[in-house]
Every structure is written in structure tokens, then in C-alpha cells.
N, C-alpha and C positions, 0 to 999 in steps of 0.2 A: 505494500498499499504505500501510495504518495501522501505525504500529508504537509500541509503548511500551516506553521504557526506565525500566526500575523501580528505586527504592532504589539510586542511582550517587550519586557524588559529583561533582555537576554544577561544573565549572571554568570561566568563561568571561571572561577575563582583559578583554576588551573593556569589559565592565560590571562588573569588581569582584565578580563572583559566585562565591561557593565556599560551595556548602551540599548537602545530601542532599535531594534531589527527585526526583520523577517528572519525564521529559521526552516529550512529546507530539509525533509526526510525522505529517504527510498530504501526500498529493500535493509530496512532496520537499522541503516545509519545516517548518522547527519551526512549531508551534501553539500551542503553551502548556510552561510549566513548573508543576511541585507538582499542582494541581486538573486534572481531565480538561476538557476543552471538553464543552458540554451535548451530547448525545448520541452521543458518541466510542466507537465499537466498535474495539477494535485486531485486525488480523488476525493480531498477532504480537507477543509480549511479550521482552523481553531483559532476564531478572534482571542487573542489574549491581550488585547485592551486594557490598561489599568493593572496589570498583571506580571509575575515575576516567573521568567522562565530560568531555569536552572537544572543543572547534573540530578540524576535520579541520587536521593539521600542512600549515603551506604551506613546501615547501622555493625557497630564491632559485638553485639551482645544481645542477641535475640536467641529465647529458647521457645521453640514451638511446640516444644511438649511431645514430636514422637519422634523415635517409638517411647512406650513405656506409659505415657502419664496423660492418655487421651480423655481422662475425665476432666483434666483442668483444662486442656484446649486441645483443636485438633489443626493438622496442617493447615488444613481449609479455611479455618478461621483465620488462625492468624497472617496466612497469604493475606487473605482479603484485608484483614488490618494493616498489613505492609502496605498495600496499594492506597487505602484512605488516608496512609501517613506521608504518601509520596517517597518510600523507600522501596530500590529497585535491587537493592543486594544488602544481604544479610550474612553475616557471620553467626555460624551456629558453637556454642559450645558443647563440650563433649559427655556432658553430665545428664545422658538420657539414659532409658533402660530398657534394653542393655547398653552398657557404657558403649561410646563411639571409638572402640577400639581395635576393631577389625575390618579389613578392606570390604567385605562385603555387607557391614551395615551401614558404610557410608555411601558406599552405590547405591545401597537399597534406600538412603535418605534422598540421595542427589536424584534418583531415577522417581521418586514419586513427587517431590518437586517439581521436577522437570514437567511431569504430566500433568501439572495444576497450571502449568503454564503463565505463573507470577513473577516473584522477583528470583534475582539469582542467588543460589545458597552456597556460601561458602564455608565447608565442615571446619572447624578446629578440633584435632583428633587428640586422642588420650595419652597424654606423655606417659603415662605407667598403664600396663594391662587392671582394668577395672576402676582406675582412679584409685589402687590400693597402694601406691607408693612403694612397692618392693619389685617388679619387673619391668623392665622398659618394652614399649609397645615396638610393631614393627614400623616403624616410623616412615622407611623407604616405600613399602607397599602401601600404607594409607595415603602417602601424597601420591603415587600413581593412581590411587582410589579417586581423589579429590581433595585431599585436607590441604589445606593452605598454611596452618600453624599448629602446635601441640601445647597442649593446656592441661594444667590439673583441675580445672573450673574451681568450684570453689572448696576444694580439699587437697589441704596442704600436705607436702610430702614431709614426713618426720624425718627419715632417714639423709642425711645431707649427702652420703656418700653416694645412694641413688640418685640423687638430685644431680651432682656433680657428674655423674657418668652419663646420665641424660641428656644435660647441656654438653657434653662433651662430644656427644654421639650427633646430636644436634647441628652442633658448631661444625662439625666435618663436612656434614652436606649441606652446610648454610640455609637448613631450617630454622624460622623463629620462634621462639618461645614465649608463649604468652603467660605469664603468672601475676596471680592475685596474692599482694603480700597479707599473710595471714598467719602469724605464729603460732603452731596450733596449742601448746600449753598456754602459751598467755590469753588465747580467747574462748579455751576451752567454758562451757558452762556459762558464757556472756550473753547477753542479748540487746545491750544498748551501751553508747559510748560510757564510758568510766567518765562521771562526772557529778555535777549537783544534780542534774534531773535523774540521771538512775539511782541516785541516791535517795531522793525524795521519794521517788517512785519504788524503792523496793527493789528495783533491777538488778540483779549482777552484771557486771560492767564489764567491756573491751578496753583496755588501755590504747592508747595510740601506740605505745611500743610494741604492742601485737603487730601493727602494721608496720614501723621501723626495725627492728627486730629481723623480721624476715625479708624486708626490702635489703638490708644491709649487708644478708647471706648471700642471697641473691646477686647482689651485684659484686661482691667478691668471687664468687663463683666463676660469675660470668666472666669476669677479668681473668680468673685463672683459663678458662677453657674456650675464650674466645667466641663465647655464644651471643647470638641476637637477641638482645631480651625488649619485648614489651610488655609495660606494668600494666595491668588492667583494675579499673575501678579505683583510682588513686583517691582516699577520703581524707589527708589531713596536711596541713601545712610543714610539719616535720616530714613526710615522705616525699611531698617535693622538694627539699632542701636538698635531701640526700641525691635525688635523682641528678638535680642540677649540678651536685658536687660531681658526680659519676661523669657527667657529659663535660664538666671541666678538666677531667682526667682525659679524656678523648673517648671515652665508650660510646658505644650505640646505645641507644637506649630510647623507648619513647613510651609516651602513657597515654592513656584517657582517662577521662572523669564523667559520671553517669549525671542524667535529666537531676536525678534525686540530690545527689549529694550537690550539683551544682545551686539547687533553688531551697535547698531546705538543712536544717540543723537538728540538733537533739531537741530542741524548744518544740517542735513541730510533734515529739510524741504526746504532747497534750498529756490528757487523760487516757492513756494506754491505748492510741490509735496502732492499732496493729496494722493497717495500710503503712505505718514507719517501722516495722520489723523489718530491717533489711542487712544484707550482706555484703559490704561493712557494714557496719552502723552508723549512721547520721552522726556527725561528729560537731564540736562546738561552732558558734555563730564564728568565731577566728578562723577556724581552717576552712568553714565554707567560703568567708571572703578571700583567703589565699588559692582558693582553688578557683574562684572565678576571676581572681585577678592573673593567676596561671595561665588559664586559659584564654585571657584575653591578651595575653604578651606573648602566645604562642610555646610557652615553655610548657603546658600540656598542650599535646598534639591535637586530641580529638576529642570528641563528645559521644557518647552514647546513650540508648535507650535504657541497657540493664534489663530488658524486657522479659518478666517471670511471671507469666500468667499464674492465678492461685483461685482453686474455687473458691466459691463462699466459705463451704465449711474449714477450711482451712485457715480465715482468717476471722472466725467469727468464737474461734478459741480465746482464750486469755493471753496477753502479750506474748509470755516466755513460752507458752506451748502454740504459738501459732506458727503459719508456714511464713517462712520468710521470703521478700520480693513484691515486687510491684511492675504491674503491665505498664507499657510507655511507648511503644513504637507510634501510636498515633499522637503522641504527645510530642514526639522528638523534634521535629518542625518547629510547633508553637512555643517551646521551650527555650528551643535555640532563639526564637525571632524575642520573646522576652528577655532574654540575657543581654542580648543584643540591643535591645532597648533599654534596659536599666545601665549597662556599662557604658552605653553609648559607642559601641563598638559598629562601626562600617558593615553593613550589610554584606559587602563581599569577602570579608573578612570571617563573618559569622558562619555563613555557608560553605566556606573552607574546612572548617572544623570536623561539619557530615557530609562533606563528600571529595575532594579532591586529597585533602591529609587524610582522611580515614583509607581512602583508594589507596595512598601508599604504604601503609601499615598493612593493608591486606594483602598486595601484592597486585592491584585489579591493575592493567593497562588498556583495557577498551573500555572502563565507564571510568568515572569521576570527574569526566570533563565533557562537554559539547564542540569541541573542534571538530571540521569535518575531517569526516573518516573515523569519529569515533560513535561507539554503539549508541543507540537512539534511545537511552534511558533517561526518559526525560519527568521533571515535577514542574507542573504551572499552578501557582498559588497566587493568592488576595493578599497580601502582606496587611491589609488592612480592614481585613473582615474581623472580628471577634468571635468568641463564643467561648459560652459557658460549659466548663466540661462536664458531664453527666454521665452515667451508666449507661442509658439509653443510647448515648452517640456514639460510645465505644463499640466498635464491629468485633475488636477481639472479644474472645469467651472469656476472657479473665478481665473481671470491672475491679479490680484491686489496685486504686492508686488513691495518693496521699492530695491529688491535687483537685478529688471531686468539689467543685462548687466554684473552682477559682476561673475568672473570665483571661481568656489568652488572645492572642493575635495570630493569625496567619490560620488561611483554609485553605486546602489542596482541592482545586477544580478539576485537573485532570494530573494522571500518573500513565507516563509510556513505558514499554519495558520493550527493547528492541522494536521500536517504531510502530507497536500495537499499541491503542486505547486501552489500557486495564483499568481504568478508572476515570468516571464525569464522563457527561454527557455522551 
């Protein structure tokens, strides 16, 4: 299909483009901007007057809940949610059931996702078998099956010798390792940031040291092995400082932050709001401000939704017994825009954190930008349309978000994947 997107404000952070012009698509690719190619006859015209046309968003942390947790969400429901959120590429953590530690499981996930003909799926394979931290997974075979990196999800490796061997193996073949810094013994039994709020509510705390001790270990082992590290869901100012120090020593290390930790703090737990039960926990207001500044300055490389749909029963339990996680795909764009407005960040820089910068972390070369020749993964949105977050507006099967009731800017009008309109008119 040949599509002309007319009169849109094209923002392409990868090529520093921010201008009003037409965009031309054919055979699933971007073929031109501005003037139509010779002989181009569009099958469809999308009027984007007053709208922003940008690369489809790339989300670095999306739990689709299949296989194994279909009662919380289905592949189809979450793919539809991605389309409603303007997200065209998803990185999938390995903590499914069974764990993504075998090539066949990865191939099955990719096949099922492709049959739905929605967002591109990029599995992150398990670093160790069953995420048990004992035996290394067959990383080379998992890469051949479609994995783009390796992770332990929220399950830290206790034995540092196993972790060092995993990093050595990954470094040998140039595989990137994504790790969430959470020291197992310091975080054991905790449910909230170790501070005044947790004490007042009688909740066992998780100190910032749980992040920094693990992060220091990861950095030291990566220096020894030469592994390429990506730190996922950073939560503290102290953690960001350690990453800055490592970069100063010449280390190749990137990091991301979730929309939850960018906008919320432990104060938002209020009276045991289970939607604020997250891993890692929401930290102090000081930590939140440091994360916001880090994302603004580019010291934090990307923003993700950390999409974790949970069924209602899982959130109706008392805070310490509730399932951790929050749904977020449909809120990634609005909360990115909200942060940009609050911090006075130019729109092109804000969108970079969820498009081109995220693409570099995953290793996507065909997407994350909309220059001629790129894959036609497009998000068209109205930056001036405000909506109140309600359960009914969320297409995701998970309705568990701490942002219910909040008015947010930005509404996706169209989502295109490889030149096909998957969401909108």
C-alpha cells in the first residue's frame, strides 16, 4: 500500500528533523519526505495537520504475559495496547513461564507475535537456565532464535562467580547483558523504599544500598570481562552517580528509567496503594528529581514503560502480599510528554528517549527513525489532546496503574507498522 501522510510535523530525533512536510510510504518503507517521488500515486492519504509524525515508539520493558500468565493478559490484548500507545517495537524480558531459556520457546513467542501482525518483538533471553543463577543458558543458540540481549529480569544472581562467567561468555561474542541492580540479601523481604514512609506504614524497607551494592558489583565484573552492560529500571541518584563514574573510566554502559520512577516517589504509596508496589520500589523525591534531571541531560539513555499487567485479584491483596508491577504501554507517550512539559525539554529530545536512543540499546537499525529507506513504523499523535486516565480507556488487560485519574497530554491518532495502519481511522 502507498500512503501519504500530509501536513504533519515530522520529528525524527535520529536525524535532527523537526519540520512540517509530507511523508511518503510504499512497500512498508519510507520512500520520501517533502516532495512526492515521480509517479507516486497514494492509495490512502492521512491528514496530519496539527499532529506530530514520529518514529514508532520502542519500549525496552514489556511483559506480554505469554507464555504462562494468560490469566493476567494475553498476547493479543497487549499487542493491541501497544498499537494504541504508538509502540511498534517491544523488548520482552525473559521471566515468562516457562522462562525464555530455550531456542524453541523464543521461536514460538516470535512466531505467535508475527501471526498477530502487530508490533515487532525483540526477546531478551535468560542469562541462566530457569533464571536460577546456576548454569549459563545457551546464549549463541538463543541469539540465532531471535534474542537481542540477555537478562535475569527481576531475579538477581547470588553467586558472583556464575555472573562473571556469564559476562565473560557474553563479552566473547559481543552480546549485551541487561541487568537490574538489586542485591538479593539487601532487598529480601522488603516491599518499599527504606525511608520515613515505609516506617510510618510498617512496611519492610529496601535500602538504596540494594541497588548500589549490586550495581558496583556489576560494574567491577564488567570491567574485568569487557562485557557491554545495560542497566534496567534505575531507581536512585546514587545508582546514577555510579554509572557516571564508570563512564568516566571509559566503560561502555547504558541505562534506562521507567515512567513510574520518573513521575512518582514513595510518597505516592499513600495509604497502601498496591498499584505503587513495584520492583524496584519507588524511591524518595530526591531520587526522583535526580532521575528526571538525568533523563533530561541524557545521562539516562532511555525511558521505558516497565509494562507489567496484573489481574485485579493480584492488586486487591494487602500491599505486602500484592503482585508487584504496573501496566504502562498506553501511558508511555503521554508520560514522556508530561515530563517534557514539566522539565521544559524540547519535544525532539523527549521523543529521542523512546525512539532513536532506545533503538540503539536494542540494536534496531531498520526502525527508530523515519529517513528514506527506513521501515515505515510510524506514530502519529496529537500533542495538544489531553485525556484522563481511566480503567475503561486502557486496552491492556491489566488495569493496574498508579496514574488512574491523572490528566495527561498526547493522544495517538494512528500507528503504522511496516506501512500498514494498525491503529486509527
